[in-house]
C-alpha positions as CSV (number, residue, x, y, z in Angstrom):
1,M,20.3,30.6,22.8
2,A,19.1,27.0,22.2
3,D,19.0,25.8,18.6
4,T,15.3,25.8,17.6
5,K,15.8,24.1,14.2
6,P,14.1,20.8,13.9
7,T,16.6,17.9,14.0
8,V,16.8,15.4,11.1
9,L,18.8,12.2,10.9
10,V,19.5,11.3,7.2
11,T,21.0,7.8,6.6
12,G,23.3,7.3,3.6
13,A,23.8,11.1,3.4
14,F,27.1,11.4,1.6
15,E,26.4,10.0,-1.8
16,G,23.7,9.8,-4.4
17,I,20.2,10.9,-3.5
18,G,21.3,11.2,0.2
19,I,23.6,14.1,-0.6
20,R,20.8,16.0,-2.2
21,I,18.4,15.3,0.7
22,A,20.9,16.4,3.3
23,R,21.8,19.6,1.5
24,T,18.2,20.5,0.7
25,L,17.1,20.1,4.3
26,A,20.2,21.9,5.7
27,K,19.5,24.9,3.4
28,N,15.9,25.0,4.5
29,G,16.1,25.4,8.2
30,Y,16.8,22.0,9.5
31,R,19.7,20.8,11.7
32,V,20.9,17.8,9.7
33,F,22.9,14.8,11.0
34,G,24.0,12.6,8.1
35,T,25.3,9.0,8.4
36,S,27.9,6.9,6.7
37,R,29.9,3.8,7.8
38,S,32.8,6.1,8.4
39,A,31.8,9.5,9.8
40,R,33.3,11.8,7.1
41,S,33.5,15.5,7.3
42,T,31.6,17.5,4.7
43,A,31.8,20.9,3.1
44,F,28.2,21.6,3.6
45,D,26.2,22.2,6.8
46,V,25.6,18.5,7.8
47,E,27.0,17.0,10.9
48,P,28.5,13.6,10.1
49,V,27.7,10.5,12.3
50,Q,29.0,7.0,11.9
51,L,26.4,4.3,11.3
52,D,26.5,0.7,10.2
53,M,22.9,-0.4,9.5
54,R,23.9,-4.0,10.0
55,D,25.0,-3.4,13.6
56,T,22.6,-2.9,16.5
57,S,25.3,-1.3,18.7
58,S,26.2,1.1,15.9
59,I,22.6,2.1,15.5
60,E,22.0,2.7,19.2
61,A,25.3,4.7,19.5
62,C,24.3,6.9,16.5
63,V,20.8,7.6,17.9
64,R,22.2,8.3,21.4
65,H,24.8,10.7,20.0
66,V,22.3,12.7,18.0
67,Q,19.8,12.8,20.9
68,E,22.4,13.9,23.4
69,T,23.8,16.5,20.9
70,A,20.6,18.0,19.7
71,G,18.1,17.1,22.5
72,G,16.0,14.8,20.2
73,I,15.3,13.7,16.6
74,D,12.3,15.2,15.0
75,L,12.6,13.6,11.5
76,L,14.3,10.4,10.2
77,V,14.9,10.2,6.5
78,N,16.0,6.6,5.8
79,N,17.9,6.7,2.5
80,A,20.7,4.2,3.0
81,G,20.4,1.1,0.8
82,L,22.2,-1.6,-1.2
83,T,21.3,-3.2,-4.5
84,I,22.9,-6.1,-6.3
85,V,22.0,-6.7,-10.0
86,A,22.0,-10.4,-10.7
87,P,19.6,-13.3,-11.6
88,S,18.0,-14.3,-8.4
89,E,19.0,-18.0,-8.7
90,E,22.6,-17.0,-9.0
91,L,22.8,-14.6,-6.1
92,P,24.1,-16.2,-2.9
93,I,21.5,-16.2,-0.2
94,Q,24.2,-14.5,2.1
95,R,24.3,-11.6,-0.3
96,A,20.5,-11.4,-0.3
97,Q,20.5,-11.5,3.5
98,E,23.0,-8.5,3.5
99,M,20.6,-6.5,1.4
100,M,17.8,-7.4,3.7
101,E,19.8,-6.4,6.7
102,I,20.7,-2.9,5.3
103,N,17.5,-2.2,3.5
104,F,14.9,-3.6,5.9
105,F,16.0,-5.0,9.3
106,G,18.5,-2.2,9.9
107,V,15.7,0.3,9.2
108,A,13.5,-1.4,11.7
109,R,16.2,-1.4,14.4
110,L,16.8,2.3,13.8
111,V,13.1,3.1,14.1
112,N,12.9,1.1,17.3
113,A,15.8,3.1,18.7
114,L,14.0,6.4,17.8
115,L,10.5,5.6,18.8
116,P,10.7,5.7,22.6
117,D,11.7,9.4,22.5
118,M,9.3,10.3,19.8
119,R,6.4,8.7,21.7
120,L,7.4,10.5,24.9
121,R,7.4,13.9,23.0
122,G,4.2,13.0,21.1
123,S,5.7,13.9,17.7
124,G,8.0,12.8,15.0
125,H,8.1,11.9,11.3
126,L,9.5,8.8,9.7
127,I,10.3,9.2,5.9
128,F,11.4,6.0,4.1
129,I,13.0,6.1,0.7
130,S,11.4,3.1,-0.9
131,S,11.3,2.6,-4.7
132,L,9.2,1.7,-7.7
133,A,10.7,-1.8,-6.9
134,G,8.6,-1.7,-3.7
135,R,5.4,-2.0,-5.8
136,M,6.6,-4.4,-8.6
137,G,9.5,-6.8,-9.0
138,I,12.3,-5.5,-11.2
139,P,14.1,-8.1,-13.4
140,G,17.6,-8.7,-12.2
141,Q,16.8,-7.0,-8.8
142,G,14.4,-9.6,-7.4
143,F,15.9,-9.6,-3.9
144,Y,16.3,-5.8,-3.8
145,S,12.6,-5.6,-4.8
146,S,11.8,-7.9,-2.0
147,T,13.6,-5.7,0.6
148,K,11.5,-2.7,-0.7
149,H,8.2,-4.7,-0.7
150,A,9.1,-5.5,3.0
151,L,9.7,-1.8,3.7
152,E,6.4,-0.9,2.2
153,G,4.4,-3.4,4.3
154,Y,6.3,-2.3,7.4
155,A,5.6,1.4,6.9
156,D,1.9,0.6,6.2
157,G,1.6,-1.1,9.5
158,L,3.6,1.6,11.4
159,R,1.3,4.4,10.0
160,A,-1.7,2.9,11.9
161,E,0.2,1.9,15.0
162,L,1.9,5.3,15.5
163,A,-0.9,7.7,14.6
164,S,-2.2,8.0,18.2
165,F,1.3,9.0,19.3
166,G,1.4,11.9,16.9
167,I,4.1,10.2,14.8
168,K,3.8,10.5,10.9
169,V,4.9,7.9,8.4
170,T,5.8,8.5,4.8
171,L,7.1,6.4,1.9
172,L,8.7,7.9,-1.2
173,E,8.6,5.7,-4.3
174,P,11.1,7.0,-6.9
175,G,11.7,5.4,-10.2
176,S,15.2,5.5,-11.7
177,H,17.4,8.5,-10.9
178,R,20.8,9.4,-12.1
179,T,23.1,8.1,-9.3
180,E,25.9,5.6,-9.1
181,I,23.9,3.0,-7.3
182,I,24.0,0.5,-10.2
183,E,27.6,1.3,-11.1
184,K,28.5,0.5,-7.5
185,S,26.5,-2.7,-7.5
186,P,29.0,-5.6,-6.9
187,E,30.1,-7.5,-10.0
188,P,29.7,-11.3,-9.5
189,D,32.5,-12.7,-7.4
190,W,30.4,-15.9,-6.8
191,P,29.8,-19.0,-8.9
192,T,27.6,-18.2,-11.9
193,L,25.3,-20.5,-13.8
194,Q,25.8,-21.1,-17.5
195,A,22.1,-20.9,-18.1
196,Y,22.2,-17.1,-17.4
197,D,25.4,-16.3,-19.4
198,G,23.3,-14.3,-21.9
199,T,20.7,-12.9,-19.4
200,R,23.2,-11.6,-16.8
201,E,24.8,-9.1,-19.1
202,H,21.4,-8.0,-20.4
203,L,20.1,-7.3,-16.9
204,R,23.1,-5.3,-15.8
205,A,23.2,-3.3,-19.1
206,A,19.4,-2.6,-18.8
207,A,19.8,-1.5,-15.1
208,L,22.7,0.9,-16.1
209,R,20.6,2.3,-19.0
210,E,17.6,2.9,-16.9
211,N,19.7,4.6,-14.2
212,K,21.5,6.9,-16.7
213,R,18.2,8.0,-18.3
214,G,16.5,8.5,-15.0
215,G,15.4,11.6,-13.3
216,D,17.4,14.3,-11.4
217,P,18.0,13.1,-7.8
218,Q,17.0,16.6,-6.7
219,E,13.4,15.6,-7.4
220,V,13.6,13.2,-4.5
221,A,15.1,15.8,-2.2
222,D,12.4,18.3,-3.1
223,V,9.6,15.8,-2.2
224,V,11.3,15.0,1.1
225,L,11.3,18.6,2.0
226,R,7.7,19.0,0.9
227,A,6.6,15.9,2.9
228,A,8.6,17.1,6.0
229,R,6.9,20.5,5.9
230,A,3.4,19.1,5.4
231,R,1.0,19.3,8.3
232,K,-0.7,16.1,7.0
233,P,1.8,14.3,4.7
234,R,0.5,11.5,2.4
235,L,1.6,8.0,3.2
236,R,3.0,7.5,-0.4
237,Y,4.6,9.9,-2.8
238,R,5.5,8.6,-6.3
239,I,8.4,10.5,-7.8
240,N,9.1,11.2,-11.5
241,Q,7.3,10.1,-14.6
242,D,9.0,6.7,-14.7
243,S,7.4,5.6,-11.4
244,K,4.1,7.2,-12.1
245,Q,3.7,5.8,-15.6
246,A,4.8,2.3,-14.5
247,M,2.2,2.1,-11.8
248,F,-0.5,3.6,-14.1
249,F,0.1,1.1,-16.8
250,K,0.4,-1.7,-14.3
251,S,-3.0,-0.8,-13.1
252,I,-4.8,-0.7,-16.4
253,L,-3.1,-3.3,-18.6
254,P,-3.5,-7.1,-18.4
255,E,-0.7,-8.6,-16.4
256,T,0.6,-10.6,-19.4
257,T,0.8,-7.4,-21.5
258,F,2.4,-5.3,-18.8
259,Y,5.1,-7.9,-18.0
260,S,5.7,-8.6,-21.7
261,I,6.6,-4.9,-22.1
262,L,8.7,-4.9,-19.0
263,N,10.6,-8.0,-20.1
264,K,11.4,-6.4,-23.5
265,R,12.6,-3.3,-21.7
266,F,15.1,-5.5,-19.8
267,G,16.2,-7.5,-22.8
268,L,14.5,-10.7,-21.8
């Protein structure tokens, strides 16, 4: 008998939030293919696929493998991402470009590889894991924030362009969650500027502190499941009080007041 489960491709599925998303979907009736740069086996019911978001041929091979194995892809959950905590002036542009390749251009390449089949079938759902950083700049993560702002604008445009083909688009905007993303952020191995000797440590310490006090990553997975099941999912879902409160206060406070509070929170 043919497998009638909807097929999901989850990028960055073997650590952090991605693990929770993949497990939650697999436990709730989805056939889940999970990606990493090396296709690792897993103890839970997720089929591993190799994918390097920076490599067009890797993206095309990943999509082709899943389509040939499962007959098509019903849902993409784009979770893979990279962040580097550093003053923007210090961060080498090549490192910023690497973030943009993984967090934005790789996503666009992956979507372009998926869309012909989704359009042909007249259905599909693209879920992008954005961030609170997609709605406001985070000190010490200016380039990361830029990649998420780009993702937000891209998804906004896709929503309108793909509606007539029956393809849905959703953005999730989590605040801080308890993962290892900041701890795994590369330490500076590039020339630093003396002007930021005090600031640099404050920014990384603040990022680690925000990450450790953040929400349970399962919150994100639960919203992914809710959006995936919705007949008419919203374009944007803000996740956890951190994200909701920040955007609320940003909308009602004068800019100078809001950013003064933000700067103090990051030790600036």
